[in-house]
LOKOL-704940 format. One record per residue: x, y, z of N, C-alpha, C, O, CB in turn. Coordinates in Angstrom, 1 decimal, decimal comma, padded with zeros to 4 digits. Glycine has a CB too. Layout:
BEGIN
> X  Y  Z  X  Y  Z  X  Y  Z  X  Y  Z  X  Y  Z
...
//
This chain:
BEGIN
> 233,3  199,2  173,5  232,3  198,8  173,7  231,5  198,5  172,5  230,9  197,4  172,2  231,9  199,6  174,4
> 231,6  199,8  171,8  230,8  199,6  170,4  231,7  198,6  169,7  231,1  197,6  169,4  230,5  201,2  169,4
> 232,7  198,5  169,4  233,6  197,6  169,1  233,6  196,2  169,4  233,7  195,3  168,5  234,5  197,9  169,6
> 233,4  196,0  170,6  233,0  194,6  170,9  231,4  194,3  170,4  231,1  193,2  169,7  233,0  194,4  172,7
> 230,7  195,0  170,6  229,4  194,7  169,8  229,5  194,2  168,2  229,0  193,2  167,7  228,5  196,0  169,9
> 230,3  195,4  167,3  230,6  194,8  166,1  231,0  193,9  165,8  230,8  193,4  164,7  231,1  195,3  165,5
> 232,1  192,9  166,9  233,0  192,1  166,8  231,8  191,0  166,7  231,6  190,3  165,8  234,2  192,1  167,9
> 230,9  190,9  168,0  230,2  189,5  167,9  229,1  189,5  166,7  228,3  188,6  166,5  229,5  189,2  169,5
> 229,0  190,6  166,0  227,6  190,8  165,3  228,3  190,8  163,7  229,4  190,3  163,4  226,5  192,4  165,9
> 227,5  191,3  162,9  227,7  191,4  161,5  227,1  193,2  161,1  226,2  193,9  161,6  226,7  190,0  160,8
> 227,9  193,4  160,0  227,6  194,6  159,7  227,0  195,0  158,2  227,2  194,1  157,3  228,7  195,1  160,0
> 226,5  195,8  157,8  225,9  195,8  156,2  226,2  197,2  155,7  225,8  198,3  156,0  224,1  195,6  156,1
> 227,3  196,9  154,6  227,8  197,9  153,8  227,5  197,4  152,7  227,5  196,3  152,2  229,2  198,3  154,0
> 227,1  198,9  152,1  226,5  198,8  150,8  225,3  197,9  150,3  225,1  197,7  149,1  227,4  198,5  150,2
> 224,4  197,2  151,3  223,3  196,5  151,1  224,0  195,1  151,3  223,2  194,1  151,2  222,5  196,8  149,7
> 225,4  194,7  151,5  225,6  193,1  152,0  226,5  193,3  153,2  227,3  194,1  153,6  226,4  192,0  150,8
> 225,7  192,0  153,6  226,1  191,3  155,0  227,2  191,1  154,8  227,6  190,5  153,7  225,5  190,1  155,4
> 228,4  191,7  156,0  229,5  191,2  156,3  229,9  190,7  157,6  229,9  191,3  158,7  230,1  191,9  156,1
> 230,4  189,4  157,5  230,7  188,9  159,3  231,9  189,6  159,7  232,7  190,0  158,8  230,9  187,2  159,7
> 232,1  189,8  161,1  233,1  190,4  161,7  234,0  189,7  162,9  233,5  189,0  163,8  232,6  191,7  162,1
> 235,1  190,0  162,7  236,1  189,5  163,7  236,9  190,4  164,5  236,9  191,6  164,3  237,0  188,6  163,0
> 237,4  189,8  165,3  238,2  190,9  166,1  239,8  190,5  166,0  240,0  189,3  166,3  237,6  190,9  167,8
> 240,8  191,3  165,8  242,1  191,2  165,4  242,7  191,7  166,4  242,1  192,6  167,0  242,5  191,7  164,1
> 244,0  191,1  166,8  245,1  191,7  167,5  246,2  192,1  166,7  246,9  191,3  166,0  245,5  190,8  168,5
> 246,4  193,5  166,8  247,7  194,4  166,0  248,9  194,0  166,8  248,8  194,2  168,0  247,6  196,3  166,0
> 250,0  193,5  166,2  251,5  193,5  166,8  252,3  194,4  166,8  252,7  194,5  165,6  252,3  192,6  166,4
> 252,8  195,2  167,5  253,8  196,2  167,3  254,6  195,9  166,3  255,1  194,8  166,4  254,6  196,5  168,3
> 254,9  196,5  165,4  256,0  196,6  164,3  257,6  195,9  165,2  258,2  196,1  166,2  256,2  198,6  163,8
> 257,7  195,2  164,4  259,3  194,2  165,1  260,6  194,9  164,2  260,4  195,1  163,0  259,2  191,8  164,5
> 261,4  195,1  164,6  262,7  195,5  163,8  263,4  194,2  163,6  263,8  193,4  164,5  263,8  196,6  164,5
> 263,6  194,0  162,1  264,6  193,0  161,4  266,1  193,0  161,6  266,9  192,1  161,5  264,5  193,2  160,1
> 266,4  194,5  162,1  267,6  195,0  162,5  268,5  194,2  163,8  269,5  193,5  164,0  267,1  196,5  162,8
> 267,3  195,1  164,8  267,8  194,6  166,3  267,1  193,6  166,7  267,5  192,6  167,3  267,7  195,6  167,6
> 265,5  193,7  166,2  264,5  192,5  166,7  263,7  193,0  168,1  263,2  192,2  169,0  265,5  190,8  167,1
> 263,9  194,8  168,2  263,2  195,3  169,4  261,7  195,5  168,8  261,7  196,0  167,7  264,0  196,8  170,0
> 260,6  195,3  169,2  259,3  195,9  168,9  259,5  197,8  168,8  260,3  198,6  169,4  258,2  195,3  170,3
> 258,5  197,9  167,9  258,1  199,5  168,0  258,5  200,2  166,9  257,8  201,2  166,6  258,8  200,3  169,1
> 259,6  199,8  166,3  260,0  200,3  164,6  260,6  199,2  163,9  260,6  198,0  164,2  261,2  201,7  164,5
> 261,1  199,9  162,6  261,5  198,8  161,5  262,9  199,2  161,5  263,3  200,2  162,0  260,8  199,0  160,0
> 263,6  198,3  160,8  264,9  198,3  160,5  265,2  199,8  159,6  266,1  200,4  160,1  265,3  196,9  159,8
> 264,8  200,3  158,8  264,7  201,5  158,0  265,3  202,6  159,0  266,2  203,4  158,8  263,1  201,7  157,4
> 264,5  202,4  160,0  264,6  203,6  161,4  265,6  203,3  162,4  265,7  204,2  163,1  263,3  203,7  162,4
> 266,2  202,4  162,7  266,8  201,7  163,6  268,3  202,3  163,9  269,1  202,5  163,0  266,8  200,2  163,1
> 268,5  202,6  165,0  269,6  203,2  165,4  270,1  202,1  166,4  270,8  202,4  167,4  269,4  204,6  166,0
> 269,8  201,2  166,2  270,4  200,1  167,5  271,6  199,2  166,6  271,7  199,2  165,4  268,9  198,8  168,3
> 272,2  198,5  167,3  273,4  197,6  166,6  272,3  196,7  166,2  271,1  196,6  166,4  274,7  196,8  167,5
> 273,3  195,8  165,3  272,1  194,4  164,6  272,4  193,5  165,4  273,4  193,4  166,0  272,4  193,6  162,9
> 271,2  192,4  165,7  271,3  191,4  166,6  270,8  190,2  165,5  269,8  190,4  164,7  270,5  191,6  168,1
> 271,4  189,2  165,5  271,1  188,2  164,8  269,6  187,4  164,6  269,8  186,2  165,1  272,0  187,6  165,1
> 268,9  187,5  164,3  267,8  186,4  164,2  267,5  185,3  164,7  266,5  184,9  165,3  267,7  186,1  163,4
> 269,1  184,6  164,0  269,0  183,1  164,5  269,6  182,9  165,6  268,9  182,3  166,4  269,6  182,1  163,6
> 271,0  183,3  166,2  271,7  183,0  167,3  271,8  184,3  168,5  272,4  184,2  169,6  273,1  182,5  166,7
> 271,0  185,5  168,0  271,2  186,4  169,0  272,6  186,9  169,2  273,0  187,3  170,3  270,8  186,0  170,1
> 273,3  186,7  168,2  274,6  187,4  168,0  274,9  188,7  167,5  274,1  189,2  166,7  275,2  186,7  167,4
> 276,0  189,5  167,9  276,2  191,0  167,5  276,9  191,2  165,9  277,9  191,8  165,5  277,2  191,7  168,6
> 275,8  190,4  165,0  275,7  190,7  163,7  274,5  190,1  163,1  273,7  189,2  163,4  276,8  190,3  163,1
> 274,5  191,1  161,8  273,2  190,8  161,0  273,0  189,2  161,2  273,8  188,4  161,6  273,3  191,3  159,2
> 271,5  189,0  160,6  271,0  187,7  160,3  271,6  186,7  158,8  271,5  185,5  158,5  269,5  188,1  160,3
> 272,2  187,9  158,2  272,5  187,6  156,9  273,9  187,1  156,9  274,4  186,3  156,1  272,2  188,6  156,1
> 274,6  187,6  158,0  276,0  187,5  158,0  276,1  185,8  158,9  277,0  185,0  158,6  276,8  189,0  159,0
> 275,4  185,6  159,7  275,3  184,5  160,2  275,9  182,9  159,6  275,6  182,3  158,6  274,2  184,7  160,4
> 276,5  182,5  160,4  277,0  180,8  159,1  277,1  179,8  160,4  277,0  180,0  161,6  279,3  180,9  158,0
> 277,4  178,5  159,8  277,1  177,6  160,4  278,5  177,5  161,3  279,4  178,3  160,9  276,7  176,6  159,5
> 278,9  176,9  162,2  280,2  177,2  163,3  280,6  175,5  162,6  281,7  175,2  163,1  279,7  177,5  165,6
> 280,2  174,5  161,8  280,6  173,4  161,4  281,8  173,4  160,6  281,7  172,7  159,7  279,7  173,0  160,9
> 283,0  173,9  160,7  283,9  174,1  159,6  284,1  173,1  159,0  284,2  173,4  157,8  285,0  174,5  159,8
> 284,2  171,6  159,3  284,8  170,5  158,3  283,7  170,6  157,0  284,1  170,5  155,8  284,9  168,8  159,0
> 282,3  170,7  157,4  281,3  170,4  156,1  280,2  171,6  156,9  279,5  171,2  157,8  280,5  168,4  155,9
> 280,1  172,9  156,5  279,2  173,8  157,0  277,7  173,6  156,0  277,6  173,3  154,8  279,9  175,4  156,9
> 277,0  173,8  156,8  275,7  174,1  156,0  275,5  174,9  155,4  275,9  176,0  155,7  274,8  174,1  156,4
> 274,7  174,8  154,3  274,6  176,1  153,4  273,0  176,7  153,5  272,8  177,8  153,3  274,8  175,6  151,6
> 272,0  175,6  154,0  270,8  176,1  154,6  270,7  176,0  155,8  270,7  175,0  156,4  269,8  175,7  154,2
> 270,7  177,5  156,2  270,6  178,0  158,1  269,3  177,7  158,7  269,1  177,8  159,9  270,7  179,9  158,5
> 268,3  177,3  157,8  267,2  177,0  158,3  267,1  175,7  158,6  266,1  175,4  159,4  266,3  177,4  157,6
> 267,8  174,8  158,3  268,2  173,6  158,3  269,3  172,8  159,4  269,5  171,7  159,8  268,6  173,5  157,1
> 269,9  174,3  159,5  271,6  173,8  160,5  271,1  173,4  161,7  270,1  174,0  162,2  273,1  175,2  160,8
> 271,9  172,0  162,5  271,7  171,6  163,5  272,7  172,1  164,5  272,7  171,8  165,7  271,7  170,3  163,3
> 273,6  172,9  163,8  274,9  173,4  164,3  274,9  174,9  165,4  275,5  175,1  166,4  275,8  173,7  162,8
> 273,8  175,6  164,6  273,3  176,9  165,1  272,8  176,4  166,4  272,0  175,5  166,4  272,1  177,5  164,1
> 273,1  176,9  167,5  272,5  177,1  169,1  271,4  178,3  168,8  271,8  179,5  168,7  273,9  177,6  170,6
> 270,0  178,0  168,5  268,8  179,0  168,3  268,8  179,8  169,7  268,5  179,2  170,8  267,3  178,3  168,0
> 268,9  180,8  169,6  268,3  182,0  170,7  267,7  183,1  170,4  268,2  183,9  169,7  269,2  182,7  171,4
> 266,6  183,4  170,8  265,9  184,7  170,4  266,4  186,2  170,9  266,7  186,8  172,0  264,4  184,4  171,1
> 266,4  186,7  169,4  267,1  188,2  169,5  266,1  189,3  170,5  266,6  190,3  171,1  267,1  188,9  167,8
> 264,6  188,8  170,4  263,8  189,8  170,5  264,0  190,0  172,4  264,1  189,1  173,2  262,2  189,3  169,7
> 264,0  191,1  172,8  264,4  191,7  174,2  263,3  191,0  175,0  262,1  190,9  174,7  264,2  193,5  174,4
> 263,8  190,5  176,0  262,6  190,1  176,9  262,2  188,5  177,0  261,4  187,9  177,7  261,3  190,9  176,4
> 263,2  187,9  175,9  262,4  186,6  175,3  264,1  185,5  175,8  264,4  185,1  176,9  261,9  186,9  172,9
> 264,6  185,4  174,8  265,9  184,4  174,4  265,7  183,0  174,7  266,6  182,4  175,3  267,3  184,8  175,1
> 264,4  182,5  174,3  263,8  181,4  174,0  264,7  180,8  172,9  265,2  181,7  172,1  262,4  181,6  173,8
> 265,1  179,0  172,7  265,6  178,5  171,9  264,9  178,6  170,7  264,5  177,5  170,3  265,9  177,4  172,3
> 264,7  179,4  170,2  263,8  179,9  168,4  264,5  181,7  168,1  264,9  182,6  168,9  261,3  179,9  168,6
> 264,2  181,4  166,4  264,6  182,4  165,7  263,7  183,7  166,2  262,6  183,9  166,8  264,6  182,0  164,2
> 264,3  184,3  165,9  263,6  185,9  166,7  262,4  185,9  165,6  261,4  186,5  166,1  264,9  187,7  166,6
> 262,3  185,3  164,0  261,2  185,4  163,9  260,1  184,4  163,9  259,3  184,3  162,9  261,1  186,0  163,1
> 260,1  183,7  165,1  259,1  183,1  165,0  257,8  183,4  165,6  257,8  183,7  166,8  259,4  182,1  165,3
> 256,8  183,4  165,0  255,4  184,0  165,2  255,0  183,7  167,0  254,5  184,4  167,8  254,1  183,3  163,9
> 255,3  182,0  167,0  254,5  182,1  168,4  255,8  182,3  169,7  255,7  181,6  170,7  253,6  180,4  168,7
> 256,7  183,2  169,6  257,5  184,3  170,5  256,7  184,6  171,7  255,6  185,1  171,5  257,8  185,8  169,8
> 257,2  184,2  172,8  256,1  184,5  173,9  256,3  186,0  174,3  255,5  186,5  175,2  256,2  183,5  175,3
> 257,3  186,7  173,6  257,4  188,1  173,9  256,6  188,9  172,9  256,5  190,1  173,0  258,8  188,7  174,0
> 256,2  188,3  172,0  255,1  189,0  171,2  254,1  188,5  171,7  253,3  189,2  171,3  255,1  188,9  169,8
> 253,7  187,7  172,3  252,1  187,4  173,1  252,0  188,2  174,4  250,9  188,5  174,9  251,9  185,7  173,7
> 252,9  188,5  175,0  252,2  189,4  176,2  252,6  191,1  176,1  253,4  191,7  175,5  252,8  188,7  177,9
> 251,9  191,3  176,7  251,8  193,2  176,4  252,9  193,7  177,3  252,8  194,2  178,5  250,1  194,1  177,0
> 253,9  193,5  176,5  255,3  194,2  176,7  255,5  195,4  175,9  255,2  195,5  174,7  256,5  193,3  176,4
> 256,2  196,5  176,8  256,0  197,9  176,4  256,9  198,0  174,9  257,5  197,0  174,4  256,7  199,0  177,6
> 256,7  198,9  174,6  257,3  199,1  172,9  258,9  199,5  173,4  259,2  200,2  174,4  256,2  200,7  171,8
> 259,7  199,0  172,6  260,9  199,0  173,2  262,0  199,6  172,0  263,2  199,7  172,3  261,3  197,5  173,8
//
């Protein structure tokens, strides 16, 4: 309740009036397996690609177009995007900040 009152007002620190705002902290996201609740340094899960959700590291993802493969995967139209975040699988990269799995209150995995 006090936090709600502070967010709706301003606070004075060292004689200076400061605005307050509400922020929503998201759980950490692993860039190895793309699960929530831990980071890659401490991950024991197998890798998942942040582009296609395949069983490989994102850095190893390659354009499947064999005759003239794309060099910039962020612009590659040949990769079928699939989110690797558990509970999503939408057609976007796992690093997309608009991922629905990050918006809902999902348990940490």
